[in-house]
C-alpha positions as CSV (number, residue, x, y, z in Angstrom):
1,M,-26.6,32.4,40.2
2,N,-29.0,30.2,42.0
3,K,-31.7,28.1,40.4
4,R,-34.6,30.6,41.2
5,K,-32.9,33.5,39.5
6,K,-32.2,31.4,36.4
7,L,-36.0,30.4,36.2
8,V,-37.1,34.1,36.6
9,I,-34.7,35.2,33.8
10,A,-35.9,32.4,31.6
11,A,-39.5,33.3,32.2
12,V,-38.9,36.9,31.3
13,I,-37.1,36.0,28.2
14,I,-39.9,33.7,27.1
15,L,-42.5,36.4,27.8
16,L,-40.6,39.0,25.9
17,A,-40.2,36.6,22.9
18,A,-43.9,35.8,22.9
19,L,-45.1,39.4,22.8
20,P,-44.0,40.1,19.2
21,I,-45.6,36.8,18.1
22,Y,-48.9,37.8,19.7
23,A,-48.7,41.2,18.0
24,L,-48.2,39.6,14.6
25,L,-51.0,37.0,15.0
26,P,-53.6,39.1,13.2
27,L,-51.5,39.0,10.0
28,F,-52.3,35.3,9.8
29,T,-56.0,35.8,10.6
30,T,-58.1,35.8,7.4
31,L,-61.4,37.6,7.9
32,D,-64.6,36.4,6.4
33,G,-65.7,38.7,3.6
34,G,-64.2,40.6,0.7
35,F,-64.3,43.6,-1.6
36,R,-67.2,44.2,-3.9
37,G,-68.0,46.6,-6.7
38,A,-66.2,47.7,-9.9
39,E,-64.0,50.1,-8.0
40,Y,-64.0,48.1,-4.7
41,E,-66.5,50.6,-3.3
42,Y,-67.9,48.1,-0.9
43,L,-66.3,45.9,1.8
44,I,-68.0,43.0,3.6
45,L,-66.5,41.9,7.0
46,D,-68.2,39.1,8.9
47,G,-71.6,39.8,7.3
48,E,-71.5,43.6,7.8
49,R,-71.4,45.9,4.8
50,Y,-69.1,48.9,4.6
51,A,-69.0,51.6,1.9
52,L,-66.0,53.5,0.7
53,C,-65.9,56.8,2.6
54,L,-64.1,59.7,0.9
55,D,-65.5,62.5,3.2
56,H,-64.5,61.1,6.5
57,P,-63.4,63.0,9.6
58,P,-59.8,62.9,10.7
59,M,-59.1,59.3,11.8
60,T,-56.7,57.3,13.9
61,R,-55.8,53.9,12.6
62,G,-56.2,51.4,15.4
63,A,-55.7,47.7,16.0
64,L,-55.1,45.2,13.1
65,L,-58.2,43.1,12.7
66,G,-56.8,40.7,10.2
67,T,-56.4,40.3,6.4
68,L,-58.8,39.9,3.4
69,P,-58.2,38.5,0.0
70,Y,-57.5,41.2,-2.6
71,G,-56.9,39.5,-5.9
72,D,-53.7,37.6,-5.6
73,E,-52.6,39.8,-2.5
74,K,-54.0,40.4,0.9
75,A,-55.4,43.6,2.3
76,M,-54.7,44.4,5.9
77,I,-57.9,45.7,7.8
78,F,-57.5,48.0,10.7
79,Q,-60.1,49.4,13.1
80,A,-60.3,53.2,12.5
81,T,-61.4,55.7,15.2
82,P,-62.5,59.3,14.6
83,Q,-60.3,61.8,16.5
84,S,-63.4,63.3,18.0
85,G,-63.0,60.7,20.8
86,E,-65.8,58.2,20.0
87,S,-65.1,55.0,21.8
88,E,-66.6,52.6,19.2
89,S,-66.2,53.3,15.6
90,E,-68.1,52.5,12.5
91,Y,-65.0,52.8,10.3
92,V,-62.4,50.4,9.1
93,Y,-59.2,51.1,7.2
94,A,-58.1,48.8,4.4
95,L,-54.4,48.9,3.5
96,I,-53.4,47.3,0.2
97,F,-49.7,47.7,-0.6
98,K,-49.1,51.4,0.2
99,D,-52.5,52.7,-0.6
100,G,-55.3,52.7,1.9
101,A,-58.9,53.7,2.1
102,Y,-61.5,54.2,4.9
103,Y,-64.8,52.4,4.8
104,K,-67.9,53.3,6.9
105,K,-70.4,50.7,8.1
106,L,-73.8,50.8,6.3
107,D,-77.1,50.7,8.1
108,S,-78.8,47.3,7.9
109,N,-81.6,48.8,5.6
110,E,-79.2,50.3,3.0
């Protein structure tokens, strides 16, 4: 094998090794905010308030945004998109252990 083929194979291996690391990076990203309320009915993310949403439309869990402190553990926060095809969503999905809940962004005047 010549030197050029070895360099191409090495570059491909490095790229394939970097992709999983890039995908796991949000697990180490701590978002600014936290859960509020006696039953964790509110969520604050980067200054935006979200309320627990029990009557949500069918949703698709999207990209991992990061983690939030939840007692001694961490909650994983995902972007959530209604299946109606809306491009930008006002919903997030918080996963704590095996339990999850959807939260909807509140208007600024609420």
